[in-house]
C-alpha positions, 0 to 999 in steps of 0.5 A, spaced: 275 933 832 278 938 827 272 943 829 272 942 836 279 941 838 278 944 845 272 939 847 273 935 853 272 928 848 277 930 842 282 926 845 277 920 845 275 922 838 282 921 835 283 915 839 277 912 836 279 915 829 286 911 830 283 905 832 278 905 826 284 906 821 288 900 824 282 896 823 281 898 816 288 897 814 290 904 813 296 904 818 299 910 816 293 914 817 291 911 824 298 913 826 297 920 824 291 920 828 294 917 834 301 921 834 297 927 834 293 925 840 299 924 844 302 931 841 296 935 842 293 932 848 299 930 853 295 929 859 290 924 855 288 918 859 289 915 852 296 917 851 300 911 853 295 906 849 296 911 843 303 911 842 303 903 844 299 902 838 303 906 834 309 901 836 306 895 835 302 896 828 303 896 821 310 897 819 313 899 825 313 892 828 319 891 823 322 898 825 326 897 831 328 904 831 321 907 830 319 902 836 324 905 841 321 912 839 314 910 840 315 905 846 319 911 850 313 916 848 308 911 851 312 910 858 314 917 859 311 920 865 306 915 865 306 912 872 300 908 873 298 907 866 298 899 864 301 901 857 306 906 860 309 900 864 308 895 858 311 899 853 317 900 858 318 893 859 318 892 851 323 898 851 328 895 855 327 888 851 329 892 845 335 895 848 337 888 850 337 889 858 337 884 863 330 884 866 329 884 873 324 879 875 320 882 880 313 884 878 311 877 875 304 878 871 303 872 867 306 867 872 313 867 870 315 873 866 315 881 868 311 883 862 310 890 866 316 894 869 316 899 874 318 906 872 325 908 874 327 914 878 321 915 882 322 911 888 325 914 894 325 911 901 319 912 905 321 917 911 318 914 918 312 917 920 313 923 925 312 920 932 308 927 934 303 926 928 303 918 929 301 919 937 296 925 936 289 924 939 286 926 933 290 921 928 289 916 933 281 917 933 281 917 925 285 911 925 279 908 930 273 910 926 277 909 919 279 902 921 272 900 923 269 904 916 265 908 921 262 915 917 264 919 923 271 918 920 269 923 915 267 928 920 274 927 924 278 928 918 275 935 915 278 939 921 285 936 920 284 937 912 282 945 913 288 945 918 293 944 913 293 951 911 297 952 917 302 946 916 308 947 912 310 940 911 303 937 909 306 930 906 306 926 913 299 929 914 296 926 908 299 920 909 296 919 916 289 920 913 290 915 907 293 910 912 287 911 916 282 909 911 281 916 908 285 916 902 279 918 897 277 924 901 284 926 902 286 926 895 279 930 893 282 935 898 289 935 895 286 935 888 282 941 890 287 945 893 292 943 887 297 940 892 303 936 890 303 939 883 309 944 881 309 950 877 310 946 870 304 941 872 308 935 874 306 931 880 311 930 886 313 924 889 308 925 895 302 927 891 303 920 887 304 917 893 297 920 895 294 917 889 297 910 890 296 910 898 298 905 903 291 905 905 289 900 911 297 899 911 297 894 918 291 890 916 294 889 908 301 887 910 298 882 915 294 879 910 300 879 905 304 875 910 299 870 912 297 869 905 303 870 901 300 875 897 304 882 895 300 887 899 301 892 894 297 887 889 291 887 894 292 895 895 291 895 887 285 891 887 282 895 892 284 902 889 280 900 883 274 897 886 272 902 891 278 907 892 278 905 899 271 907 901 268 902 905 261 904 904 260 904 897 255 899 894 255 897 886 248 897 882 249 889 882 250 889 890 257 888 891 260 892 897 266 894 901 273 896 900 274 890 896 267 890 893 265 883 894 258 880 892 254 877 898 254 870 895 261 870 894 263 872 901 258 866 903 261 861 899 268 863 902 265 862 909 263 855 906 270 853 903 275 856 907 276 855 914 279 862 915 273 865 913 268 866 919 261 868 919 263 875 922 267 877 916 261 876 912 256 879 916 259 886 915 262 887 909 262 894 910 267 893 915 274 895 912 278 889 916 272 884 914 272 886 906 280 886 906 280 879 909 275 876 904 278 880 898 285 877 900 282 870 900 278 871 894 284 873 890 288 867 893 283 862 891 283 866 884 291 866 884 292 859 885 286 857 880 290 861 875 297 858 876 300 865 879 297 869 872 295 875 875 291 877 868 287 871 869 286 872 877 284 879 875 279 877 870 276 871 874 275 877 880 272 881 875 268 877 870 268 870 874 272 864 874 267 861 869 268 866 864 275 866 865 276 859 863 271 860 857 276 865 854 282 861 856 279 855 852 277 859 846 284 863 846 289 858 849 295 860 845 294 868 845 300 872 848 298 877 853 297 883 849 292 879 844 289 875 850 287 882 853 284 885 847 280 878 846 276 879 852 269 880 850 267 884 856 269 891 856 269 892 863 273 886 865 278 888 859 279 895 862 279 892 869 285 888 868 289 893 865 287 898 870 289 894 876 295 892 873 297 899 872 296 900 879 300 895 881 306 897 877 305 904 880 305 902 887 312 898 885 314 904 882 313 909 888 315 904 894 320 899 896 318 892 896 315 889 902 320 885 906 
């Protein structure tokens, strides 16, 4: 790490050194590594986790002033990071503030909080843009998961060079189902990033888009699920790409296994064979995925951690983990999940969810 400070994995090396030091009981050394990570690599994906670890390890646990410093550092400008939102909750508790119970994670308590001062009312879509033939075609192809949508969106993206207010165009592309392509183009052109390297609200909303919004909100109303939670799962599963297929055979926007889809059709009267026959259809995939989320949600008594652990790792495995760690709190249970993929998945989806709730007003 000292010799290769500019290496793209130097921050990862510091994170590993810090974790190893904590595991060996060398808390002071571990904190030195992690504080260095946070200071020297402010854009690191490990920054929030590093500062959160500093706040919850060793002597810091008995020093509320120092905890405040580390929790505040973990939460700063860290929208979408699980540890950033978790740290903001812990900071508000330390400050003795009333916690709004508007993002329940463990079935009863908020546990994570949206970051403040980000949300602004979403302006209405301009009528001329909403009714434009090009975007009506894009919505048709995107909603049906047709590859023609990628050809339809390309001239729209290239045409942005002459458009002053690009935000509603990017939003229209995202809501039509082309969120991944739109974000790739925006990243390439560095759109929505100010001179200091900070992302604007419009750019953050492109990174956390309201993809397939009419379908998602309709499902949310029918099933009583927050539409932003459905989007949080879809973002992590596929970044909203309908033609994605995993090495295990999961496919579609919600990355369902064919066997899971067939099982849903057998046990749920609202699932039809037509939903199962074409998993690459965004409408079908969202329908199936939302119903599966509901099944896991009810099975988990409203606990989103358990819901997500079941969605990714399987409900049977989730039951084994809860039986083995019945009295673990949120932090301890998440770290105890033996599947690294599932552990990471739960944190990322919860981070997505907290980001959506930071960037958009709740759905009425």
